[in-house]
C-alpha positions in Angstrom: -16.9 -11.6 -35.8 -20.5 -12.8 -35.3 -19.2 -16.0 -33.7 -17.2 -13.9 -31.2 -20.4 -11.9 -30.4 -22.4 -15.1 -29.9 -19.7 -16.5 -27.6 -19.7 -13.3 -25.6 -23.5 -13.3 -25.2 -23.3 -17.0 -24.2 -20.7 -16.3 -21.5 -22.7 -13.3 -20.2 -25.9 -15.3 -20.1 -24.2 -18.2 -18.3 -22.5 -15.8 -15.9 -25.8 -14.2 -15.0 -27.6 -17.4 -14.4 -24.7 -19.0 -12.6 -24.6 -16.0 -10.2 -28.3 -16.1 -9.8 -28.2 -19.8 -9.1 -25.3 -19.6 -6.6 -26.8 -16.6 -4.8 -30.1 -18.4 -4.5 -28.6 -21.3 -2.5 -26.1 -19.4 -0.3 -27.2 -19.8 3.3 -25.1 -19.0 6.3 -22.9 -16.2 5.0 -20.7 -15.3 2.1 -17.9 -17.7 2.7 -20.1 -20.5 1.4 -19.9 -18.9 -2.0 -16.1 -19.5 -2.3 -16.7 -23.3 -2.7 -19.6 -22.8 -5.0 -17.7 -20.3 -7.2 -14.9 -22.7 -7.5 -17.2 -25.6 -8.4 -19.0 -23.6 -11.0 -16.3 -21.6 -12.7 -13.2 -23.8 -12.2 -14.5 -27.4 -12.0 -17.6 -27.2 -14.2 -17.1 -24.5 -16.8 -13.2 -24.4 -16.7 -13.3 -20.7 -17.3 -10.8 -19.9 -14.5 -7.9 -22.0 -13.2 -7.8 -22.8 -9.5 -4.8 -20.5 -8.7 -6.5 -17.5 -10.4 -9.7 -18.3 -8.5 -7.9 -18.1 -5.2 -6.5 -14.8 -6.2 -9.9 -13.5 -7.1 -11.4 -14.8 -3.8 -8.5 -13.1 -1.9 -9.4 -9.8 -3.6 -13.1 -10.3 -2.8 -12.4 -11.2 0.8 -10.2 -8.3 1.5 -12.5 -5.7 -0.1 -15.3 -4.0 1.9 -18.8 -5.3 1.4 -20.5 -8.6 1.2 -18.2 -11.4 -0.1 -20.9 -12.8 -2.4 -21.2 -9.5 -4.2 -17.5 -8.9 -4.2 -16.9 -12.3 -5.6 -19.5 -11.6 -8.3 -17.7 -8.4 -9.2 -14.2 -9.8 -9.6 -15.3 -13.0 -11.3 -17.8 -11.2 -13.5 -15.2 -8.6 -14.6 -12.6 -11.3 -15.2 -15.0 -13.2 -17.5 -17.0 -10.5 -19.2 -15.6 -7.1 -18.4 -18.0 -4.4 -17.3 -21.1 -6.1 -18.8 -20.1 -9.3 -17.1 -19.5 -7.6 -13.8 -22.9 -5.8 -13.9 -24.8 -9.0 -14.9 -23.0 -11.1 -12.3 -23.8 -8.6 -9.6 -27.4 -8.4 -10.7 -27.6 -12.1 -10.5 -26.0 -12.1 -7.1 -28.3 -9.5 -5.5 -31.8 -10.5 -6.9 -32.3 -13.7 -4.7 -31.4 -12.1 -1.4 -33.5 -9.1 -2.2 -36.6 -11.2 -3.1 -36.1 -13.6 -0.2 -35.5 -10.9 2.4 -38.4 -8.9 1.1 -40.7 -11.9 1.5 -39.4 -12.8 4.9 -39.8 -9.2 6.2 -43.5 -9.4 5.1 -44.0 -12.5 7.2 -41.4 -11.9 9.9 -43.7 -12.5 12.9 -44.8 -15.9 11.4 -41.1 -16.9 10.7 -39.9 -15.8 14.1 -42.4 -17.9 16.1 -42.6 -21.0 13.8 -41.1 -24.1 15.4 -40.5 -25.8 12.0 -38.7 -22.8 10.5 -36.5 -22.7 13.6 -35.7 -26.4 13.2 -35.0 -25.9 9.5 -32.5 -23.1 10.2 -30.7 -25.2 12.8 -30.2 -27.9 10.3 -28.9 -25.5 7.7 -26.4 -24.1 10.2 -24.7 -27.5 10.4 -24.5 -27.8 6.7 -23.0 -24.3 6.4 -20.4 -25.2 9.0 -19.4 -28.2 6.9 -19.1 -26.0 3.7 -16.9 -23.5 5.5 -14.6 -26.2 6.7 -14.4 -27.4 3.1 -13.4 -23.9 2.0 -10.7 -23.7 4.7 -9.4 -27.1 3.7 -9.3 -26.3 0.0 -7.6 -22.9 0.5 -5.1 -24.2 3.1 -4.3 -27.2 0.9 -3.4 -24.9 -2.0 -1.2 -22.7 0.1 0.6 -25.8 1.4 0.9 -27.2 -2.2 2.7 -24.1 -3.3 5.9 -25.5 -1.6 6.6 -22.0 -0.2 7.1 -22.5 3.5 6.9 -18.7 4.1 3.2 -18.8 2.9 2.5 -21.7 5.2 4.1 -19.9 8.1 2.1 -16.7 7.3 -1.1 -18.8 7.2 -0.4 -20.4 10.6 0.7 -17.1 12.3 -2.4 -15.3 10.8 -4.7 -17.9 12.2 -3.1 -17.9 15.7 -3.0 -14.1 15.9 -6.7 -13.9 14.8 -8.0 -16.8 16.9 -6.0 -16.7 20.1 -5.0 -13.0 20.3 -8.3 -11.7 18.8 -6.5 -9.3 16.5 -8.9 -7.7 14.0 -8.8 -9.5 10.6 -8.4 -6.1 8.8 -5.1 -5.5 10.5 -3.9 -9.0 9.7 -4.8 -8.6 6.0 -3.1 -5.2 5.8 0.1 -6.5 7.4 0.2 -9.6 5.3 -0.5 -7.5 2.1 2.4 -5.2 2.9 4.6 -8.1 3.7 3.7 -9.8 0.4 4.3 -6.6 -1.5 7.7 -6.1 0.1 8.6 -9.8 -0.5 7.6 -9.5 -4.2 9.7 -6.3 -4.6 12.7 -8.0 -3.0 12.3 -11.1 -5.3 11.9 -8.9 -8.4 14.9 -6.8 -7.4 17.1 -9.9 -6.9 16.2 -11.2 -10.4 17.4 -7.9 -12.0 
C-alpha cells in the first residue's frame, strides 16, 4: 500500500513539474503544447499511448478555453484523477501569470524595444514550424487508421474552414454528430 502511495506522489510531482516546464516554454499559442504534451507523456514517460493522446487533445481542442489549460485538465485527470488535474492546471497557469505580470509592469519598455521585437519575430517562425509538426503528426495518425472516411472528413473539414471560412465550432459540432451517428450505426450492426 505504501509503495502505491509513493508511486502516486511521484506521478503527481512529475505531472506538476512537467506541466510547469511545458507551460514555461509555450510561445505562440496553445497548439504548440500538443507536440510538447506528446513528447513528454507519450514519448518520454510512456504514460499514455499515442492514440489516447490524440483523443485527449481532441477533447481539449473542442472545449472552450485555452488549449494549454484544457490539455492540462484532461491529461492531469487521466494520469492522477482530481489531484492530478489540479496540480497539472496549477503548473500550466503559473508561468503565464508570472511572465504576463512582469511584462505588464514593463510594457512600455517592451513595446518600444528593437531587440525584443526582433526576438519575437524569430520566435514566430519557430512557432510556425511547431504548428506544422502538430498538423503533420495528427494528419499522419488519421491517415494511418486506414479509415478512408476519417481522411475524407479531415480533408473536407480543412477545405470548408480554409476556403469557405466556416467557423471551426460549427465544423467540430457537425463532425462530432457525424462521428456519434457513425458509431451508433457500427455498434447497431454488430448486435
